[in-house]
C-alpha positions in Angstrom: 59.2 200.5 66.9 55.9 198.7 66.7 54.0 201.6 66.4 56.1 202.9 63.6 55.9 199.6 61.7 51.8 199.4 62.0 52.0 203.1 60.5 53.9 201.9 57.8 52.0 199.7 56.9 54.7 197.0 57.0 53.4 193.3 57.6 55.7 191.8 60.8 54.8 189.8 63.8 56.6 189.5 66.9 58.5 186.4 67.5 61.2 185.0 69.6 61.7 185.0 73.6 59.1 188.2 73.6 56.4 186.4 71.8 57.2 182.9 74.1 56.6 185.6 77.0 53.1 185.8 75.7 51.9 182.6 76.1 54.0 181.2 79.0 56.0 182.7 81.8 57.7 186.0 80.3 61.6 185.7 80.6 64.1 188.5 80.7 65.3 189.8 77.3 66.9 192.7 75.5 65.9 191.3 72.4 63.3 192.1 70.3 62.7 189.4 67.5 60.7 190.4 64.5 59.8 188.4 61.7 59.3 190.3 58.1 59.2 189.8 54.4 62.5 190.3 53.0 60.8 192.9 50.2 60.7 195.0 53.1 64.3 195.0 54.0 65.3 198.7 53.0 61.9 200.1 54.1 62.5 198.6 57.3 66.1 199.4 57.8 65.0 203.1 57.0 62.4 203.2 59.6 64.4 201.7 62.4 67.1 204.1 61.5 64.6 206.8 62.0 63.6 205.6 65.2 67.1 206.6 66.2 68.6 202.6 66.3 71.9 201.9 65.2 72.4 199.4 62.9 74.8 196.6 63.6 76.5 194.1 60.9 74.0 193.3 58.1 73.7 189.5 57.6 72.2 187.8 54.4 69.4 186.4 56.7 68.4 188.9 59.0 69.1 192.6 60.3 70.4 193.8 63.5 69.8 197.3 65.6 70.3 198.5 68.7 68.8 201.3 71.2 72.0 203.1 72.2 70.4 204.4 75.5 68.3 201.2 76.5 70.8 198.9 75.2 67.6 196.9 73.8 68.5 194.8 70.8 66.2 194.5 67.8 66.4 191.6 65.2 64.6 191.1 62.0 64.5 187.9 60.5 63.4 187.4 57.0 60.7 184.8 55.8 63.0 181.7 54.4 60.1 178.9 54.4 56.3 178.2 54.1 55.9 178.1 57.4 57.0 181.2 58.5 55.0 183.1 55.5 51.9 181.4 56.8 52.9 182.8 60.2 53.1 186.0 59.2 50.2 186.3 56.9 48.2 184.7 60.0 49.3 186.6 63.1 47.4 187.6 66.7 46.7 191.0 67.7 47.1 191.7 71.4 47.9 194.7 73.4 51.6 194.8 74.8 52.8 197.7 77.1 49.8 199.7 76.0 50.4 198.8 72.2 48.5 197.0 69.9 51.1 194.3 68.5 51.0 191.3 66.2 52.2 188.7 67.6 53.1 185.0 66.1 50.7 182.7 67.2 51.6 180.0 69.3 51.2 177.2 67.1 53.3 178.6 64.6 56.3 179.9 67.2 56.2 176.1 68.9 56.2 174.6 65.3 59.3 176.8 64.2 60.9 176.0 67.4 60.8 172.2 66.9 62.1 172.5 63.3 65.3 174.7 64.1 66.1 172.3 67.2 67.8 170.4 68.3 69.3 169.5 64.6 70.8 173.0 64.8 71.9 172.6 68.2 75.2 174.5 68.0 73.3 177.4 67.2 72.7 179.0 70.8 69.2 180.1 69.5 67.9 176.9 68.2 68.9 175.5 72.0 67.1 178.4 73.5 63.6 177.4 71.2 64.0 173.8 72.1 63.9 174.6 75.6 61.1 176.7 75.6 59.0 174.3 74.4 60.2 171.8 77.1 58.9 174.6 79.4 55.8 175.5 77.7 54.8 171.6 78.0 56.1 171.4 81.5 54.0 174.2 83.1 51.1 173.2 80.9 50.8 176.4 78.5 50.7 174.3 75.3 48.5 171.9 74.0 50.7 169.7 72.4 48.0 167.4 71.1 46.7 170.7 68.4 50.3 171.2 67.2 50.9 167.5 66.7 47.8 167.2 64.5 48.9 170.4 62.7 52.3 169.1 61.8 50.7 165.5 61.1 48.4 167.3 58.9 51.7 169.0 57.0 53.8 166.3 56.9 56.4 167.5 59.0 57.5 163.9 60.6 60.8 165.9 61.7 59.4 168.1 63.8 56.7 166.2 65.5 59.8 163.7 66.5 61.2 167.2 68.1 57.9 167.7 69.8 57.9 164.4 71.2 61.3 164.4 72.4 60.3 168.0 74.3 57.1 166.2 75.5 58.8 163.4 77.0 61.5 165.6 78.6 59.1 168.0 79.8 56.8 165.0 81.6 59.9 163.6 82.8 61.0 166.7 84.4 57.2 167.3 85.8 57.0 163.9 87.4 60.6 164.3 89.1 59.3 167.9 90.4 56.1 166.4 92.0 58.3 163.1 93.2 60.4 165.8 95.1 57.5 167.6 96.1 56.3 164.3 98.4 59.9 163.8 99.4 59.8 167.1 101.4 56.6 166.9 102.5 57.6 163.6 103.9 60.6 164.8 105.4 59.0 167.6 107.1 56.4 165.6 108.7 59.1 163.0 109.7 61.2 166.2 111.3 58.1 167.2 113.4 57.1 170.2 110.7 53.4 170.1 111.5 52.6 173.6 109.8 49.7 174.5 107.9 51.5 174.6 104.7 53.2 171.2 105.1 50.1 169.2 106.7 46.4 169.5 105.7 43.9 168.5 108.8 40.6 167.2 107.9 38.3 168.5 111.1 35.7 165.6 111.5 32.2 166.4 109.8 33.3 168.8 107.2 34.8 167.9 103.9 36.5 169.9 101.0 
Protein backbone atom coordinates (compact mmCIF):
# COMPACT_ATOMS: atom_id res chain seq x y z
CA UNK A 1 0.00 0.00 0.00
CA UNK A 2 2.78 2.43 0.97
CA UNK A 3 4.65 1.62 -2.23
CA UNK A 4 1.48 2.20 -4.26
CA UNK A 5 0.91 5.60 -2.64
CA UNK A 6 4.51 6.62 -3.32
CA UNK A 7 4.42 5.46 -6.94
CA UNK A 8 1.19 7.40 -7.48
CA UNK A 9 2.88 10.47 -5.95
CA UNK A 10 0.06 10.90 -3.45
CA UNK A 11 1.19 12.94 -0.40
CA UNK A 12 0.67 11.02 2.83
CA UNK A 13 2.18 10.36 6.26
CA UNK A 14 1.94 7.30 8.44
CA UNK A 15 0.43 8.27 11.78
CA UNK A 16 -1.39 6.73 14.75
CA UNK A 17 -0.20 3.65 16.63
CA UNK A 18 2.24 2.50 13.94
CA UNK A 19 3.95 5.90 13.91
CA UNK A 20 4.09 5.78 17.71
CA UNK A 21 5.92 2.45 17.39
CA UNK A 22 8.61 4.14 15.33
CA UNK A 23 9.45 6.55 18.15
CA UNK A 24 8.74 4.36 21.20
CA UNK A 25 8.12 0.71 22.05
CA UNK A 26 6.09 -0.83 19.26
CA UNK A 27 2.54 -1.91 20.06
CA UNK A 28 0.65 -4.70 18.34
CA UNK A 29 -1.93 -3.29 16.00
CA UNK A 30 -3.87 -4.40 12.96
CA UNK A 31 -4.63 -0.79 12.04
CA UNK A 32 -2.55 1.25 9.63
CA UNK A 33 -3.48 4.92 9.84
CA UNK A 34 -2.42 7.50 7.28
CA UNK A 35 -3.07 11.22 6.87
CA UNK A 36 -3.71 12.69 3.43
CA UNK A 37 -5.25 15.67 1.66
CA UNK A 38 -8.98 15.58 0.97
CA UNK A 39 -8.54 16.33 -2.74
CA UNK A 40 -6.82 12.93 -3.15
CA UNK A 41 -9.81 11.03 -1.70
CA UNK A 42 -10.94 9.44 -4.99
CA UNK A 43 -7.40 8.56 -6.10
CA UNK A 44 -6.65 6.90 -2.75
CA UNK A 45 -9.91 4.95 -2.84
CA UNK A 46 -9.21 3.68 -6.37
CA UNK A 47 -5.63 2.82 -5.46
CA UNK A 48 -6.54 0.85 -2.33
CA UNK A 49 -9.25 -1.05 -4.14
CA UNK A 50 -6.62 -1.85 -6.74
CA UNK A 51 -4.46 -3.62 -4.15
CA UNK A 52 -7.43 -5.77 -3.14
CA UNK A 53 -8.58 -3.89 -0.08
CA UNK A 54 -12.28 -3.96 0.70
CA UNK A 55 -13.79 -0.56 1.40
CA UNK A 56 -15.67 -0.12 4.65
CA UNK A 57 -18.19 2.56 5.56
CA UNK A 58 -17.08 5.85 4.04
CA UNK A 59 -17.42 8.74 6.43
CA UNK A 60 -17.18 12.46 5.90
CA UNK A 61 -13.89 12.74 7.78
CA UNK A 62 -12.10 9.54 6.76
CA UNK A 63 -12.16 6.30 4.77
CA UNK A 64 -11.56 2.77 5.96
CA UNK A 65 -10.47 -0.37 4.15
CA UNK A 66 -9.71 -3.92 5.20
CA UNK A 67 -7.44 -6.61 3.85
CA UNK A 68 -9.63 -9.70 3.61
CA UNK A 69 -6.80 -12.19 4.20
CA UNK A 70 -4.73 -10.58 6.98
CA UNK A 71 -7.52 -8.59 8.62
CA UNK A 72 -5.35 -5.46 8.52
CA UNK A 73 -7.49 -2.34 8.81
CA UNK A 74 -6.50 0.76 6.83
CA UNK A 75 -7.81 4.14 8.01
CA UNK A 76 -7.28 7.23 5.87
CA UNK A 77 -7.77 10.49 7.76
CA UNK A 78 -7.97 13.76 5.86
CA UNK A 79 -6.34 17.01 6.87
CA UNK A 80 -8.72 19.32 8.74
CA UNK A 81 -6.35 21.68 10.56
CA UNK A 82 -3.22 23.75 9.94
CA UNK A 83 -1.31 21.48 12.31
CA UNK A 84 -2.18 18.39 10.28
CA UNK A 85 -1.31 20.22 7.06
CA UNK A 86 2.14 21.09 8.44
CA UNK A 87 2.60 17.51 9.62
CA UNK A 88 1.76 16.17 6.17
CA UNK A 89 4.06 18.62 4.40
CA UNK A 90 7.05 17.97 6.70
CA UNK A 91 7.38 14.19 7.13
CA UNK A 92 10.30 12.00 8.11
CA UNK A 93 11.37 9.41 5.54
CA UNK A 94 12.16 6.14 7.33
CA UNK A 95 12.76 2.55 6.29
CA UNK A 96 10.01 0.33 7.74
CA UNK A 97 10.01 -3.39 6.93
CA UNK A 98 12.34 -2.62 4.05
CA UNK A 99 10.05 0.02 2.55
CA UNK A 100 10.78 3.75 2.45
CA UNK A 101 7.86 5.26 4.35
CA UNK A 102 6.83 8.84 5.06
CA UNK A 103 6.14 9.04 8.79
CA UNK A 104 4.71 11.90 10.80
CA UNK A 105 7.41 13.56 12.92
CA UNK A 106 7.22 12.82 16.62
CA UNK A 107 6.60 16.42 17.58
CA UNK A 108 3.54 16.61 15.30
CA UNK A 109 2.28 13.20 16.42
CA UNK A 110 2.46 14.28 20.07
CA UNK A 111 0.87 17.63 19.33
CA UNK A 112 -2.07 16.05 17.49
CA UNK A 113 -2.56 13.58 20.33
CA UNK A 114 -2.58 16.49 22.79
CA UNK A 115 -5.09 18.46 20.72
CA UNK A 116 -7.51 15.55 20.60
CA UNK A 117 -7.09 14.38 24.22
CA UNK A 118 -8.53 14.40 26.76
CA UNK A 119 -11.15 16.90 25.56
CA UNK A 120 -12.46 14.07 23.37
CA UNK A 121 -12.01 11.48 26.11
CA UNK A 122 -15.23 9.77 25.10
CA UNK A 123 -13.57 8.80 21.82
CA UNK A 124 -11.42 5.67 22.20
CA UNK A 125 -8.71 6.87 19.81
CA UNK A 126 -8.32 10.09 21.78
CA UNK A 127 -7.87 8.12 24.99
CA UNK A 128 -5.25 5.94 23.32
CA UNK A 129 -3.38 8.98 22.02
CA UNK A 130 -3.26 10.53 25.49
CA UNK A 131 -1.97 7.26 26.96
CA UNK A 132 0.71 7.03 24.28
CA UNK A 133 1.96 10.54 25.11
CA UNK A 134 2.18 9.50 28.78
CA UNK A 135 4.07 6.33 27.85
CA UNK A 136 6.57 8.16 25.62
CA UNK A 137 7.34 10.58 28.44
CA UNK A 138 7.53 7.87 31.09
CA UNK A 139 9.94 5.76 29.01
CA UNK A 140 12.13 8.76 28.14
CA UNK A 141 11.33 8.69 24.41
CA UNK A 142 9.99 12.26 24.21
CA UNK A 143 11.74 15.61 24.62
CA UNK A 144 8.84 17.31 26.40
CA UNK A 145 10.52 20.72 26.58
CA UNK A 146 11.06 20.85 22.82
CA UNK A 147 7.42 19.97 22.16
CA UNK A 148 6.26 22.52 24.72
CA UNK A 149 8.37 25.29 23.14
CA UNK A 150 6.83 24.65 19.71
CA UNK A 151 3.34 24.68 21.18
CA UNK A 152 4.10 27.91 23.04
CA UNK A 153 5.38 29.55 19.85
CA UNK A 154 2.06 28.64 18.19
CA UNK A 155 0.06 29.85 21.19
CA UNK A 156 -1.66 26.47 21.62
CA UNK A 157 -2.28 26.73 25.36
CA UNK A 158 -4.93 24.00 25.39
CA UNK A 159 -2.46 21.46 23.98
CA UNK A 160 0.19 22.62 26.47
CA UNK A 161 -2.21 21.94 29.34
CA UNK A 162 -2.76 18.40 28.06
CA UNK A 163 1.00 17.88 27.62
CA UNK A 164 1.61 19.14 31.18
CA UNK A 165 -1.04 16.77 32.50
CA UNK A 166 0.50 13.84 30.63
CA UNK A 167 3.95 14.75 31.95
CA UNK A 168 2.63 14.89 35.52
CA UNK A 169 1.06 11.44 35.21
CA UNK A 170 4.21 10.02 33.59
CA UNK A 171 6.53 11.39 36.28
CA UNK A 172 4.27 10.06 39.03
CA UNK A 173 4.18 6.62 37.37
CA UNK A 174 7.95 6.65 36.87
CA UNK A 175 8.57 7.58 40.52
CA UNK A 176 6.11 4.91 41.64
CA UNK A 177 7.91 2.29 39.53
CA UNK A 178 11.27 3.34 40.98
CA UNK A 179 9.94 3.19 44.54
CA UNK A 180 8.47 -0.26 43.86
CA UNK A 181 11.82 -1.45 42.53
CA UNK A 182 13.58 -0.23 45.71
CA UNK A 183 10.98 -1.93 47.90
CA UNK A 184 11.40 -5.22 46.01
CA UNK A 185 15.20 -5.12 46.44
CA UNK A 186 14.88 -4.41 50.16
CA UNK A 187 12.42 -7.28 50.51
CA UNK A 188 14.84 -9.67 48.78
CA UNK A 189 17.65 -8.62 51.10
CA UNK A 190 15.50 -9.12 54.17
CA UNK A 191 14.45 -12.56 52.92
CA UNK A 192 18.07 -13.61 52.54
CA UNK A 193 18.18 -13.50 48.76
CA UNK A 194 21.74 -12.39 48.02
CA UNK A 195 21.89 -13.33 44.36
CA UNK A 196 24.00 -11.24 42.00
CA UNK A 197 20.82 -9.85 40.51
CA UNK A 198 19.61 -8.43 43.80
CA UNK A 199 22.81 -7.32 45.61
CA UNK A 200 25.90 -5.72 44.10
CA UNK A 201 29.00 -6.43 46.16
CA UNK A 202 32.00 -4.10 45.90
CA UNK A 203 35.40 -5.81 45.99
CA UNK A 204 38.00 -3.94 48.08
CA UNK A 205 40.52 -2.18 45.88
CA UNK A 206 38.14 -2.01 42.91
CA UNK A 207 35.78 0.73 41.84
CA UNK A 208 33.03 1.07 39.26
